[in-house]
py3Dmol code that shows the C-alpha trace and the ligand (Angstrom):
import py3Dmol

protein = """\
ATOM      1  CA  MET A   1     104.910-108.737 164.991  1.00  0.00           C
ATOM      2  CA  ARG A   2     103.300-106.470 167.581  1.00  0.00           C
ATOM      3  CA  ARG A   3      99.574-107.278 168.129  1.00  0.00           C
ATOM      4  CA  ILE A   4      97.417-104.216 168.865  1.00  0.00           C
ATOM      5  CA  THR A   5      93.666-103.935 169.377  1.00  0.00           C
ATOM      6  CA  LEU A   6      91.863-101.685 166.897  1.00  0.00           C
ATOM      7  CA  ILE A   7      88.317-100.571 167.803  1.00  0.00           C
ATOM      8  CA  ASN A   8      87.194 -99.157 164.502  1.00  0.00           C
ATOM      9  CA  GLY A   9      84.128 -97.523 166.034  1.00  0.00           C
ATOM     10  CA  ASP A  10      80.993 -96.309 164.275  1.00  0.00           C
ATOM     11  CA  GLY A  11      79.925 -93.157 162.362  1.00  0.00           C
ATOM     12  CA  ILE A  12      83.106 -91.890 160.686  1.00  0.00           C
ATOM     13  CA  GLY A  13      85.202 -94.432 162.774  1.00  0.00           C
ATOM     14  CA  PRO A  14      85.601 -97.149 160.095  1.00  0.00           C
ATOM     15  CA  GLU A  15      86.558 -94.533 157.372  1.00  0.00           C
ATOM     16  CA  ILE A  16      89.271 -92.910 159.395  1.00  0.00           C
ATOM     17  CA  SER A  17      90.509 -96.281 160.773  1.00  0.00           C
ATOM     18  CA  ASP A  18      90.923 -97.568 157.203  1.00  0.00           C
ATOM     19  CA  ALA A  19      92.940 -94.480 156.379  1.00  0.00           C
ATOM     20  CA  VAL A  20      95.191 -94.773 159.438  1.00  0.00           C
ATOM     21  CA  ILE A  21      95.866 -98.491 158.913  1.00  0.00           C
ATOM     22  CA  LYS A  22      96.851 -97.751 155.250  1.00  0.00           C
ATOM     23  CA  ILE A  23      99.279 -95.007 156.375  1.00  0.00           C
ATOM     24  CA  ILE A  24     100.874 -97.025 159.080  1.00  0.00           C
ATOM     25  CA  ASP A  25     101.242 -99.926 156.654  1.00  0.00           C
ATOM     26  CA  ALA A  26     102.800 -97.701 154.100  1.00  0.00           C
ATOM     27  CA  SER A  27     105.372 -96.563 156.678  1.00  0.00           C
ATOM     28  CA  GLY A  28     106.762-100.039 156.651  1.00  0.00           C
ATOM     29  CA  LEU A  29     105.818-100.850 160.236  1.00  0.00           C
ATOM     30  CA  LYS A  30     104.134-104.260 160.421  1.00  0.00           C
ATOM     31  CA  ILE A  31     101.320-104.507 163.028  1.00  0.00           C
ATOM     32  CA  ASP A  32      99.020-107.373 163.603  1.00  0.00           C
ATOM     33  CA  TRP A  33      95.752-105.480 164.121  1.00  0.00           C
ATOM     34  CA  ASP A  34      93.196-107.240 166.255  1.00  0.00           C
ATOM     35  CA  ILE A  35      90.155-105.566 164.852  1.00  0.00           C
ATOM     36  CA  GLN A  36      87.240-105.361 167.313  1.00  0.00           C
ATOM     37  CA  THR A  37      83.858-103.873 166.430  1.00  0.00           C
ATOM     38  CA  ALA A  38      81.999-101.950 169.190  1.00  0.00           C
ATOM     39  CA  GLY A  39      79.286 -99.269 169.474  1.00  0.00           C
ATOM     40  CA  ALA A  40      75.804 -98.606 168.211  1.00  0.00           C
ATOM     41  CA  ASP A  41      76.041-100.771 165.084  1.00  0.00           C
ATOM     42  CA  ILE A  42      76.489-104.076 166.972  1.00  0.00           C
ATOM     43  CA  ILE A  43      73.843-103.613 169.692  1.00  0.00           C
ATOM     44  CA  GLU A  44      71.304-105.515 167.624  1.00  0.00           C
ATOM     45  CA  THR A  45      73.479-108.460 166.909  1.00  0.00           C
ATOM     46  CA  GLU A  46      75.401-108.714 170.190  1.00  0.00           C
ATOM     47  CA  GLY A  47      72.950-107.116 172.674  1.00  0.00           C
ATOM     48  CA  THR A  48      75.609-104.684 173.941  1.00  0.00           C
ATOM     49  CA  PRO A  49      77.797-101.921 172.482  1.00  0.00           C
ATOM     50  CA  LEU A  50      80.852-103.164 174.413  1.00  0.00           C
ATOM     51  CA  PRO A  51      81.004-107.037 174.381  1.00  0.00           C
ATOM     52  CA  GLU A  52      83.506-108.825 176.643  1.00  0.00           C
ATOM     53  CA  ARG A  53      85.597-109.888 173.676  1.00  0.00           C
ATOM     54  CA  VAL A  54      86.630-106.209 173.213  1.00  0.00           C
ATOM     55  CA  LEU A  55      87.817-105.843 176.817  1.00  0.00           C
ATOM     56  CA  ASN A  56      89.507-109.291 176.649  1.00  0.00           C
ATOM     57  CA  SER A  57      91.353-108.269 173.501  1.00  0.00           C
ATOM     58  CA  ILE A  58      92.750-105.098 175.140  1.00  0.00           C
ATOM     59  CA  LYS A  59      93.673-107.043 178.288  1.00  0.00           C
ATOM     60  CA  GLU A  60      95.619-109.470 176.167  1.00  0.00           C
ATOM     61  CA  ASN A  61      97.303-106.920 173.904  1.00  0.00           C
ATOM     62  CA  LYS A  62      97.696-104.141 176.522  1.00  0.00           C
ATOM     63  CA  ILE A  63      97.457-101.455 173.888  1.00  0.00           C
ATOM     64  CA  ALA A  64      94.545-100.291 171.724  1.00  0.00           C
ATOM     65  CA  LEU A  65      93.824 -97.694 169.094  1.00  0.00           C
ATOM     66  CA  LYS A  66      90.214 -96.602 169.229  1.00  0.00           C
ATOM     67  CA  ALA A  67      88.058 -94.692 166.727  1.00  0.00           C
ATOM     68  CA  PRO A  68      84.962 -92.861 168.066  1.00  0.00           C
ATOM     69  CA  VAL A  69      81.924 -94.680 169.197  1.00  0.00           C
ATOM     70  CA  THR A  70      78.394 -93.142 169.344  1.00  0.00           C
ATOM     71  CA  THR A  71      76.676 -92.756 172.723  1.00  0.00           C
ATOM     72  CA  PRO A  72      72.907 -92.408 172.212  1.00  0.00           C
ATOM     73  CA  ILE A  73      71.474 -89.539 174.387  1.00  0.00           C
ATOM     74  CA  GLY A  74      68.956 -90.444 177.047  1.00  0.00           C
ATOM     75  CA  LYS A  75      68.076 -93.807 178.369  1.00  0.00           C
ATOM     76  CA  GLY A  76      69.735 -97.125 177.243  1.00  0.00           C
ATOM     77  CA  PHE A  77      73.287 -98.372 177.350  1.00  0.00           C
ATOM     78  CA  ARG A  78      76.062 -96.738 179.275  1.00  0.00           C
ATOM     79  CA  SER A  79      78.688 -94.973 177.183  1.00  0.00           C
ATOM     80  CA  VAL A  80      81.225 -97.364 175.711  1.00  0.00           C
ATOM     81  CA  ASN A  81      83.970 -94.839 176.363  1.00  0.00           C
ATOM     82  CA  VAL A  82      83.070 -94.357 179.994  1.00  0.00           C
ATOM     83  CA  LYS A  83      82.772 -98.136 180.520  1.00  0.00           C
ATOM     84  CA  LEU A  84      86.011 -98.860 178.835  1.00  0.00           C
ATOM     85  CA  ARG A  85      87.934 -96.303 180.878  1.00  0.00           C
ATOM     86  CA  LYS A  86      86.345 -97.663 184.053  1.00  0.00           C
ATOM     87  CA  GLU A  87      86.728-101.398 183.375  1.00  0.00           C
ATOM     88  CA  LEU A  88      90.442-101.017 182.387  1.00  0.00           C
ATOM     89  CA  ASP A  89      91.079 -98.350 185.008  1.00  0.00           C
ATOM     90  CA  LEU A  90      92.408 -95.913 182.354  1.00  0.00           C
ATOM     91  CA  TYR A  91      92.526 -93.130 184.920  1.00  0.00           C
ATOM     92  CA  ALA A  92      94.456 -90.479 182.936  1.00  0.00           C
ATOM     93  CA  ASN A  93      93.156 -88.822 179.851  1.00  0.00           C
ATOM     94  CA  LEU A  94      95.961 -87.073 178.108  1.00  0.00           C
ATOM     95  CA  ARG A  95      95.320 -84.502 175.399  1.00  0.00           C
ATOM     96  CA  PRO A  96      98.339 -82.605 174.060  1.00  0.00           C
ATOM     97  CA  CYS A  97      97.139 -79.445 172.142  1.00  0.00           C
ATOM     98  CA  LYS A  98      99.993 -77.919 170.089  1.00  0.00           C
ATOM     99  CA  ASN A  99      99.779 -75.823 166.876  1.00  0.00           C
ATOM    100  CA  LEU A 100     100.314 -77.882 163.724  1.00  0.00           C
ATOM    101  CA  VAL A 101     102.505 -76.811 160.910  1.00  0.00           C
ATOM    102  CA  ASN A 102     100.547 -74.638 158.375  1.00  0.00           C
ATOM    103  CA  VAL A 103      97.180 -75.152 160.064  1.00  0.00           C
ATOM    104  CA  LYS A 104      95.882 -71.608 160.469  1.00  0.00           C
ATOM    105  CA  THR A 105      94.428 -70.681 163.850  1.00  0.00           C
ATOM    106  CA  LYS A 106      93.817 -67.530 165.890  1.00  0.00           C
ATOM    107  CA  PHE A 107      96.897 -68.101 168.059  1.00  0.00           C
ATOM    108  CA  ASP A 108     100.167 -69.552 166.859  1.00  0.00           C
ATOM    109  CA  ASN A 109     101.957 -70.369 170.124  1.00  0.00           C
ATOM    110  CA  VAL A 110      99.575 -72.833 171.801  1.00  0.00           C
ATOM    111  CA  ASP A 111     101.328 -75.737 173.507  1.00  0.00           C
ATOM    112  CA  ILE A 112      98.983 -76.971 176.257  1.00  0.00           C
ATOM    113  CA  VAL A 113      98.684 -80.513 177.680  1.00  0.00           C
ATOM    114  CA  VAL A 114      95.322 -81.268 179.197  1.00  0.00           C
ATOM    115  CA  VAL A 115      95.436 -84.019 181.849  1.00  0.00           C
ATOM    116  CA  ARG A 116      91.888 -85.046 182.690  1.00  0.00           C
ATOM    117  CA  GLU A 117      90.813 -87.362 185.469  1.00  0.00           C
ATOM    118  CA  ASN A 118      88.932 -90.183 183.788  1.00  0.00           C
ATOM    119  CA  THR A 119      87.129 -92.391 186.289  1.00  0.00           C
ATOM    120  CA  GLU A 120      84.895 -90.368 188.569  1.00  0.00           C
ATOM    121  CA  ASP A 121      83.326 -86.867 189.028  1.00  0.00           C
ATOM    122  CA  LEU A 122      79.884 -86.567 187.396  1.00  0.00           C
ATOM    123  CA  TYR A 123      80.840 -89.388 185.037  1.00  0.00           C
ATOM    124  CA  ALA A 124      80.692 -92.012 187.803  1.00  0.00           C
ATOM    125  CA  GLY A 125      77.196 -92.819 186.647  1.00  0.00           C
ATOM    126  CA  ILE A 126      75.533 -92.419 190.034  1.00  0.00           C
ATOM    127  CA  GLU A 127      72.187 -90.933 188.981  1.00  0.00           C
ATOM    128  CA  ARG A 128      68.605 -91.395 190.154  1.00  0.00           C
ATOM    129  CA  GLN A 129      65.146 -90.178 189.298  1.00  0.00           C
ATOM    130  CA  VAL A 130      63.994 -88.618 192.558  1.00  0.00           C
ATOM    131  CA  ASP A 131      60.476 -88.180 191.318  1.00  0.00           C
ATOM    132  CA  VAL A 132      58.926 -87.684 187.930  1.00  0.00           C
ATOM    133  CA  ASP A 133      60.130 -84.022 187.751  1.00  0.00           C
ATOM    134  CA  THR A 134      63.481 -84.305 189.539  1.00  0.00           C
ATOM    135  CA  ALA A 135      66.657 -86.123 188.717  1.00  0.00           C
ATOM    136  CA  GLU A 136      69.977 -86.018 190.525  1.00  0.00           C
ATOM    137  CA  SER A 137      73.563 -86.992 189.643  1.00  0.00           C
ATOM    138  CA  ILE A 138      76.270 -87.386 192.190  1.00  0.00           C
ATOM    139  CA  LYS A 139      79.658 -85.703 191.727  1.00  0.00           C
ATOM    140  CA  LEU A 140      82.060 -88.256 193.175  1.00  0.00           C
ATOM    141  CA  ILE A 141      85.582 -87.060 194.025  1.00  0.00           C
ATOM    142  CA  THR A 142      88.031 -89.262 196.045  1.00  0.00           C
ATOM    143  CA  ARG A 143      91.440 -88.411 197.403  1.00  0.00           C
ATOM    144  CA  LYS A 144      92.880 -91.568 195.839  1.00  0.00           C
ATOM    145  CA  ALA A 145      91.867 -90.771 192.279  1.00  0.00           C
ATOM    146  CA  SER A 146      92.638 -87.050 192.694  1.00  0.00           C
ATOM    147  CA  GLU A 147      96.157 -87.647 194.013  1.00  0.00           C
ATOM    148  CA  ARG A 148      96.840 -90.305 191.327  1.00  0.00           C
ATOM    149  CA  ILE A 149      95.946 -87.899 188.424  1.00  0.00           C
ATOM    150  CA  CYS A 150      97.819 -85.030 190.033  1.00  0.00           C
ATOM    151  CA  LYS A 151     100.898 -87.262 190.374  1.00  0.00           C
ATOM    152  CA  PHE A 152     100.423 -88.321 186.703  1.00  0.00           C
ATOM    153  CA  ALA A 153     100.389 -84.652 185.647  1.00  0.00           C
ATOM    154  CA  PHE A 154     103.542 -83.777 187.583  1.00  0.00           C
ATOM    155  CA  ASP A 155     105.380 -86.935 186.371  1.00  0.00           C
ATOM    156  CA  TYR A 156     104.368 -85.998 182.761  1.00  0.00           C
ATOM    157  CA  ALA A 157     105.692 -82.501 183.380  1.00  0.00           C
ATOM    158  CA  VAL A 158     109.039 -83.794 184.634  1.00  0.00           C
ATOM    159  CA  GLN A 159     109.470 -86.429 181.889  1.00  0.00           C
ATOM    160  CA  ASN A 160     108.550 -83.999 179.137  1.00  0.00           C
ATOM    161  CA  SER A 161     110.500 -80.926 180.365  1.00  0.00           C
ATOM    162  CA  ARG A 162     107.382 -78.838 181.038  1.00  0.00           C
ATOM    163  CA  SER A 163     107.718 -76.072 183.616  1.00  0.00           C
ATOM    164  CA  GLU A 164     104.227 -75.573 185.176  1.00  0.00           C
ATOM    165  CA  VAL A 165     101.234 -77.626 186.255  1.00  0.00           C
ATOM    166  CA  CYS A 166      98.013 -75.646 186.841  1.00  0.00           C
ATOM    167  CA  VAL A 167      95.072 -77.202 188.675  1.00  0.00           C
ATOM    168  CA  VAL A 168      91.521 -76.264 187.548  1.00  0.00           C
ATOM    169  CA  THR A 169      88.596 -76.410 189.876  1.00  0.00           C
ATOM    170  CA  LYS A 170      85.434 -74.572 191.074  1.00  0.00           C
ATOM    171  CA  ALA A 171      86.511 -75.031 194.754  1.00  0.00           C
ATOM    172  CA  ASN A 172      85.052 -71.692 195.735  1.00  0.00           C
ATOM    173  CA  ILE A 173      81.539 -73.137 195.157  1.00  0.00           C
ATOM    174  CA  MET A 174      81.968 -76.909 195.413  1.00  0.00           C
ATOM    175  CA  LYS A 175      84.066 -76.611 198.617  1.00  0.00           C
ATOM    176  CA  LEU A 176      84.001 -80.219 199.509  1.00  0.00           C
ATOM    177  CA  SER A 177      84.365 -82.046 196.174  1.00  0.00           C
ATOM    178  CA  ASP A 178      86.509 -79.609 194.177  1.00  0.00           C
ATOM    179  CA  GLY A 179      88.062 -78.584 197.452  1.00  0.00           C
ATOM    180  CA  LEU A 180      89.300 -82.188 197.886  1.00  0.00           C
ATOM    181  CA  PHE A 181      90.714 -82.214 194.380  1.00  0.00           C
ATOM    182  CA  LEU A 182      92.560 -78.954 195.095  1.00  0.00           C
ATOM    183  CA  ASP A 183      93.867 -80.267 198.417  1.00  0.00           C
ATOM    184  CA  SER A 184      95.182 -83.424 196.706  1.00  0.00           C
ATOM    185  CA  PHE A 185      96.930 -81.272 194.133  1.00  0.00           C
ATOM    186  CA  ARG A 186      98.608 -79.254 196.884  1.00  0.00           C
ATOM    187  CA  ASN A 187      99.734 -82.393 198.715  1.00  0.00           C
ATOM    188  CA  VAL A 188     101.209 -84.061 195.596  1.00  0.00           C
ATOM    189  CA  SER A 189     102.785 -80.827 194.346  1.00  0.00           C
ATOM    190  CA  GLN A 190     105.133 -80.742 197.395  1.00  0.00           C
ATOM    191  CA  ASN A 191     107.021 -83.693 195.882  1.00  0.00           C
ATOM    192  CA  TYR A 192     107.910 -81.608 192.697  1.00  0.00           C
ATOM    193  CA  PRO A 193     109.866 -78.563 193.848  1.00  0.00           C
ATOM    194  CA  GLN A 194     111.276 -78.083 190.300  1.00  0.00           C
ATOM    195  CA  ILE A 195     107.753 -77.580 188.744  1.00  0.00           C
ATOM    196  CA  LYS A 196     105.882 -74.267 189.114  1.00  0.00           C
ATOM    197  CA  LYS A 197     102.339 -74.645 190.481  1.00  0.00           C
ATOM    198  CA  ARG A 198      99.258 -72.601 189.624  1.00  0.00           C
ATOM    199  CA  GLU A 199      95.603 -72.709 190.723  1.00  0.00           C
ATOM    200  CA  ILE A 200      92.726 -71.278 188.705  1.00  0.00           C
ATOM    201  CA  LEU A 201      88.923 -71.463 188.672  1.00  0.00           C
ATOM    202  CA  VAL A 202      87.430 -73.174 185.605  1.00  0.00           C
ATOM    203  CA  ASP A 203      85.382 -70.164 184.422  1.00  0.00           C
ATOM    204  CA  ASN A 204      88.408 -67.822 184.603  1.00  0.00           C
ATOM    205  CA  LEU A 205      90.501 -70.484 182.786  1.00  0.00           C
ATOM    206  CA  CYS A 206      88.029 -70.572 179.854  1.00  0.00           C
ATOM    207  CA  MET A 207      88.124 -66.792 179.507  1.00  0.00           C
ATOM    208  CA  GLN A 208      91.951 -66.714 179.707  1.00  0.00           C
ATOM    209  CA  LEU A 209      92.278 -69.589 177.227  1.00  0.00           C
ATOM    210  CA  VAL A 210      90.424 -67.749 174.495  1.00  0.00           C
ATOM    211  CA  GLN A 211      92.368 -64.536 175.130  1.00  0.00           C
ATOM    212  CA  ASN A 212      95.922 -65.682 175.811  1.00  0.00           C
ATOM    213  CA  PRO A 213      96.412 -69.448 175.631  1.00  0.00           C
ATOM    214  CA  ALA A 214     100.214 -69.277 175.493  1.00  0.00           C
ATOM    215  CA  GLN A 215     100.385 -68.644 179.181  1.00  0.00           C
ATOM    216  CA  PHE A 216      99.289 -72.247 180.010  1.00  0.00           C
ATOM    217  CA  ASP A 217     101.472 -75.315 180.104  1.00  0.00           C
ATOM    218  CA  VAL A 218     100.124 -78.535 181.719  1.00  0.00           C
ATOM    219  CA  LEU A 219      96.523 -78.371 183.060  1.00  0.00           C
ATOM    220  CA  VAL A 220      95.059 -80.972 185.475  1.00  0.00           C
ATOM    221  CA  LEU A 221      91.329 -81.123 185.851  1.00  0.00           C
ATOM    222  CA  PRO A 222      88.528 -83.326 187.252  1.00  0.00           C
ATOM    223  CA  ASN A 223      86.583 -85.302 184.599  1.00  0.00           C
ATOM    224  CA  LEU A 224      83.808 -82.905 183.592  1.00  0.00           C
ATOM    225  CA  TYR A 225      85.889 -79.741 183.336  1.00  0.00           C
ATOM    226  CA  GLY A 226      88.582 -81.816 181.583  1.00  0.00           C
ATOM    227  CA  ASP A 227      86.124 -82.940 178.963  1.00  0.00           C
ATOM    228  CA  ILE A 228      84.842 -79.448 178.181  1.00  0.00           C
ATOM    229  CA  VAL A 229      88.205 -77.687 178.418  1.00  0.00           C
ATOM    230  CA  SER A 230      90.018 -80.252 176.159  1.00  0.00           C
ATOM    231  CA  ASP A 231      87.438 -79.544 173.364  1.00  0.00           C
ATOM    232  CA  LEU A 232      88.073 -75.824 173.861  1.00  0.00           C
ATOM    233  CA  CYS A 233      91.790 -76.466 173.487  1.00  0.00           C
ATOM    234  CA  ALA A 234      91.173 -78.583 170.441  1.00  0.00           C
ATOM    235  CA  GLY A 235      89.489 -75.534 168.948  1.00  0.00           C
ATOM    236  CA  LEU A 236      92.644 -73.434 169.598  1.00  0.00           C
ATOM    237  CA  ILE A 237      94.756 -75.660 167.372  1.00  0.00           C
ATOM    238  CA  GLY A 238      92.397 -76.271 164.424  1.00  0.00           C
ATOM    239  CA  GLY A 239      89.421 -78.059 165.730  1.00  0.00           C
ATOM    240  CA  LEU A 240      88.362 -81.634 166.517  1.00  0.00           C
ATOM    241  CA  GLY A 241      89.697 -83.006 163.282  1.00  0.00           C
ATOM    242  CA  VAL A 242      93.298 -82.654 164.527  1.00  0.00           C
ATOM    243  CA  ALA A 243      93.059 -83.197 168.320  1.00  0.00           C
ATOM    244  CA  ARG A 244      94.846 -86.342 169.558  1.00  0.00           C
ATOM    245  CA  GLY A 245      94.308 -88.089 172.795  1.00  0.00           C
ATOM    246  CA  ALA A 246      95.196 -91.109 175.006  1.00  0.00           C
ATOM    247  CA  ASN A 247      93.727 -92.894 178.021  1.00  0.00           C
ATOM    248  CA  ILE A 248      96.390 -94.309 180.186  1.00  0.00           C
ATOM    249  CA  GLY A 249      96.317 -96.646 183.209  1.00  0.00           C
ATOM    250  CA  GLU A 250      98.733 -98.744 185.175  1.00  0.00           C
ATOM    251  CA  ASN A 251      98.306-101.800 182.822  1.00  0.00           C
ATOM    252  CA  TYR A 252      96.687-100.714 179.675  1.00  0.00           C
ATOM    253  CA  ALA A 253      96.538 -97.750 177.324  1.00  0.00           C
ATOM    254  CA  VAL A 254      93.936 -96.771 174.746  1.00  0.00           C
ATOM    255  CA  PHE A 255      94.795 -94.067 172.221  1.00  0.00           C
ATOM    256  CA  GLU A 256      91.835 -92.182 170.589  1.00  0.00           C
ATOM    257  CA  PRO A 257      91.029 -88.774 169.064  1.00  0.00           C
ATOM    258  CA  VAL A 258      89.100 -86.209 171.129  1.00  0.00           C
ATOM    259  CA  HIS A 259      86.316 -86.025 168.576  1.00  0.00           C
ATOM    260  CA  GLY A 260      83.183 -88.141 168.357  1.00  0.00           C
ATOM    261  CA  SER A 261      81.621 -90.235 165.643  1.00  0.00           C
ATOM    262  CA  ALA A 262      80.451 -87.202 163.561  1.00  0.00           C
ATOM    263  CA  PRO A 263      77.241 -88.835 162.274  1.00  0.00           C
ATOM    264  CA  ASP A 264      76.530 -85.708 160.202  1.00  0.00           C
ATOM    265  CA  ILE A 265      79.430 -86.551 157.846  1.00  0.00           C
ATOM    266  CA  LYS A 266      79.403 -90.355 158.079  1.00  0.00           C
ATOM    267  CA  GLY A 267      80.173 -92.094 154.732  1.00  0.00           C
ATOM    268  CA  LEU A 268      80.616 -88.850 152.812  1.00  0.00           C
ATOM    269  CA  ASN A 269      84.475 -89.116 152.437  1.00  0.00           C
ATOM    270  CA  LYS A 270      84.710 -85.884 154.393  1.00  0.00           C
ATOM    271  CA  ALA A 271      86.196 -86.947 157.736  1.00  0.00           C
ATOM    272  CA  ASN A 272      89.588 -85.713 158.660  1.00  0.00           C
ATOM    273  CA  PRO A 273      91.700 -88.736 159.794  1.00  0.00           C
ATOM    274  CA  THR A 274      94.460 -86.540 161.341  1.00  0.00           C
ATOM    275  CA  ALA A 275      93.242 -86.773 164.967  1.00  0.00           C
ATOM    276  CA  LEU A 276      93.205 -90.559 164.843  1.00  0.00           C
ATOM    277  CA  LEU A 277      96.497 -90.642 162.934  1.00  0.00           C
ATOM    278  CA  LEU A 278      98.137 -88.392 165.566  1.00  0.00           C
ATOM    279  CA  SER A 279      96.699 -90.578 168.358  1.00  0.00           C
ATOM    280  CA  ALA A 280      98.300 -93.530 166.599  1.00  0.00           C
ATOM    281  CA  VAL A 281     101.537 -91.574 166.451  1.00  0.00           C
ATOM    282  CA  GLU A 282     101.413 -91.122 170.182  1.00  0.00           C
ATOM    283  CA  MET A 283     100.749 -94.798 170.551  1.00  0.00           C
ATOM    284  CA  LEU A 284     103.726 -95.723 168.417  1.00  0.00           C
ATOM    285  CA  LYS A 285     105.935 -93.470 170.558  1.00  0.00           C
ATOM    286  CA  TYR A 286     104.452 -95.083 173.732  1.00  0.00           C
ATOM    287  CA  ILE A 287     105.371 -98.607 172.415  1.00  0.00           C
ATOM    288  CA  GLY A 288     108.888 -97.526 171.468  1.00  0.00           C
ATOM    289  CA  GLU A 289     108.367 -97.165 167.699  1.00  0.00           C
ATOM    290  CA  ARG A 290     109.601 -93.574 167.716  1.00  0.00           C
ATOM    291  CA  GLU A 291     111.250 -93.607 164.343  1.00  0.00           C
ATOM    292  CA  TYR A 292     108.055 -94.767 162.519  1.00  0.00           C
ATOM    293  CA  ALA A 293     106.045 -92.332 164.574  1.00  0.00           C
ATOM    294  CA  GLU A 294     108.231 -89.420 163.574  1.00  0.00           C
ATOM    295  CA  ASN A 295     108.284 -90.392 159.886  1.00  0.00           C
ATOM    296  CA  ILE A 296     104.491 -90.529 159.831  1.00  0.00           C
ATOM    297  CA  GLU A 297     104.189 -87.209 161.660  1.00  0.00           C
ATOM    298  CA  ASN A 298     106.640 -85.559 159.188  1.00  0.00           C
ATOM    299  CA  ALA A 299     104.678 -86.922 156.258  1.00  0.00           C
ATOM    300  CA  LEU A 300     101.508 -85.408 157.684  1.00  0.00           C
ATOM    301  CA  TYR A 301     103.200 -82.015 158.168  1.00  0.00           C
ATOM    302  CA  LYS A 302     104.596 -82.150 154.666  1.00  0.00           C
ATOM    303  CA  THR A 303     101.100 -82.716 153.448  1.00  0.00           C
ATOM    304  CA  PHE A 304      99.833 -79.655 155.312  1.00  0.00           C
ATOM    305  CA  LYS A 305     102.839 -77.618 154.106  1.00  0.00           C
ATOM    306  CA  ASN A 306     101.827 -78.441 150.579  1.00  0.00           C
ATOM    307  CA  GLY A 307      98.482 -76.931 151.196  1.00  0.00           C
ATOM    308  CA  CYS A 308      96.603 -80.280 151.268  1.00  0.00           C
ATOM    309  CA  PHE A 309      93.637 -80.276 153.720  1.00  0.00           C
ATOM    310  CA  THR A 310      90.248 -81.863 154.283  1.00  0.00           C
ATOM    311  CA  SER A 311      87.249 -79.565 154.212  1.00  0.00           C
ATOM    312  CA  ASP A 312      87.083 -79.054 158.015  1.00  0.00           C
ATOM    313  CA  LEU A 313      90.494 -77.142 157.618  1.00  0.00           C
ATOM    314  CA  GLY A 314      89.351 -75.257 154.494  1.00  0.00           C
ATOM    315  CA  GLY A 315      90.756 -77.690 151.928  1.00  0.00           C
ATOM    316  CA  ASN A 316      89.006 -79.646 149.167  1.00  0.00           C
ATOM    317  CA  LEU A 317      90.395 -83.195 149.715  1.00  0.00           C
ATOM    318  CA  GLY A 318      88.259 -86.110 150.764  1.00  0.00           C
ATOM    319  CA  THR A 319      89.434 -88.538 153.435  1.00  0.00           C
ATOM    320  CA  ASN A 320      90.781 -90.983 150.827  1.00  0.00           C
ATOM    321  CA  GLU A 321      92.587 -88.355 148.762  1.00  0.00           C
ATOM    322  CA  PHE A 322      94.173 -86.768 151.913  1.00  0.00           C
ATOM    323  CA  CYS A 323      95.280 -90.230 153.090  1.00  0.00           C
ATOM    324  CA  GLN A 324      96.892 -90.836 149.649  1.00  0.00           C
ATOM    325  CA  LYS A 325      98.831 -87.559 149.859  1.00  0.00           C
ATOM    326  CA  ILE A 326     100.228 -88.568 153.241  1.00  0.00           C
ATOM    327  CA  ILE A 327     101.321 -91.915 151.858  1.00  0.00           C
ATOM    328  CA  GLU A 328     103.027 -90.197 148.932  1.00  0.00           C
ATOM    329  CA  ASN A 329     104.896 -87.950 151.418  1.00  0.00           C
ATOM    330  CA  LEU A 330     106.130 -90.896 153.541  1.00  0.00           C
TER     331      LEU A 330
END
"""
ligand_1 = """\
44
LIG
P 81.604 -84.949 167.227
O 82.965 -84.761 167.709
O 81.280 -86.265 166.653
O 81.229 -83.819 166.052
C 81.214 -82.438 166.350
C 81.390 -81.722 165.033
O 82.757 -81.861 164.562
C 80.501 -82.266 163.877
O 80.108 -81.192 163.092
C 81.461 -83.210 163.164
O 81.137 -83.298 161.742
C 82.795 -82.486 163.341
N 83.906 -83.424 163.314
C 84.254 -84.294 164.364
N 85.281 -85.096 164.025
C 85.632 -84.743 162.759
C 86.645 -85.143 161.815
N 87.489 -86.121 162.143
N 86.680 -84.546 160.690
C 85.853 -83.555 160.284
N 84.867 -83.147 161.134
C 84.728 -83.704 162.336
O 80.606 -84.637 168.447
P 79.079 -84.874 168.655
O 78.338 -84.576 167.438
O 78.771 -84.134 169.911
O 79.006 -86.411 169.016
C 78.557 -87.457 168.116
C 78.667 -88.744 168.793
O 80.020 -89.113 169.151
C 77.852 -88.815 170.062
O 77.140 -90.052 170.149
C 78.934 -88.746 171.198
O 78.461 -89.395 172.376
C 80.016 -89.481 170.510
N 81.385 -89.194 171.073
C 82.235 -90.176 171.131
C 83.515 -89.944 171.563
C 84.468 -91.156 171.604
O 84.188 -92.202 171.109
N 85.652 -90.971 172.191
C 83.949 -88.614 172.016
C 82.962 -87.608 171.845
C 81.718 -87.876 171.372
"""
view = py3Dmol.view(width=600, height=400)
view.addModel(protein, "pdb")
view.setStyle({"model": 0}, {"cartoon": {"style": "trace"}})
view.addModel(ligand_1, "xyz")
view.setStyle({"model": 1}, {"stick": {}})
view.zoomTo()
view.show()
């Protein structure tokens, strides 16, 4: 039986994790879940939101499914998500955004893959208090990380029959840092003559995305722009409740939804488990369990087709009832 780490998170994390485990179990696929708690709820007992045991579990199992974890704003512990990505060198954040069957949105032909650099940029954590009224953060961009993520984007495009990779920067203003990212893209792109290349500034991209998203295919971005743009793209396909994601490195992969821990609806049986379920579907495909993945995906689409939705998508089903409908459709 395949052993996979499950970080069930906090906030709505445990509720949606329970739903996803039940659905995968009902599909007939047997997984030995190595459940690891992390996040705000364990700081008091373990002194850290990301204990070594969590990292060790992923290192042993190589694959993890992760529910969201709260990052308190302001001083305190470093984000679990940022630390996890850094410690395991999960350098590529992959967020496919495609319209879902029967989920109504403004545009019906969105099929964008956001490839976000995951290890540096303003998320490198290099910050200092210059004086009491001044703080500074360093935007770190290296050629190594930039070329690596651009190569990932082009390889993804080739392997998934996509036709264009578009690089997103603000290189007109940040000539050195974003300029280096752009230069890395240009270098790497020469090895992929069969893929179309496009360059766009991040502000223009945002405007174009909300007017005509169908023109975009694969986007590759530095960390901060990637974070913001992937939420925008999630909005194009029905919101955070349905947006899947993955963090991939050379040795390990952690699959997780785009959304956070949604403390405003914690424990109310309101959370939509779709984004975590679709992240799990991507994980099953990644480990070669394509048939189970497709069965689960089809059961989800059948559920949508029957007009069954949680409240974020205009329906009246709670997390548990929605989960039960998917299981019935398996
Ligand atoms: P959020 O994504 O948790 O919530 C934004 C809005 O979307 C809220 O109104 C929430 O109720 C709704 N929402 C999110 N997921 C939903 C779902 N599955 N079903 C129905 N509605 C859903 O973003 P927010 O409020 O900015 O962050 C809350 C916490 O989550 C913060 O501590 C943040 O740092 C953390 N976070 C963690 C992430 C992770 O673990 N990968 C990613 C993003 C944020």
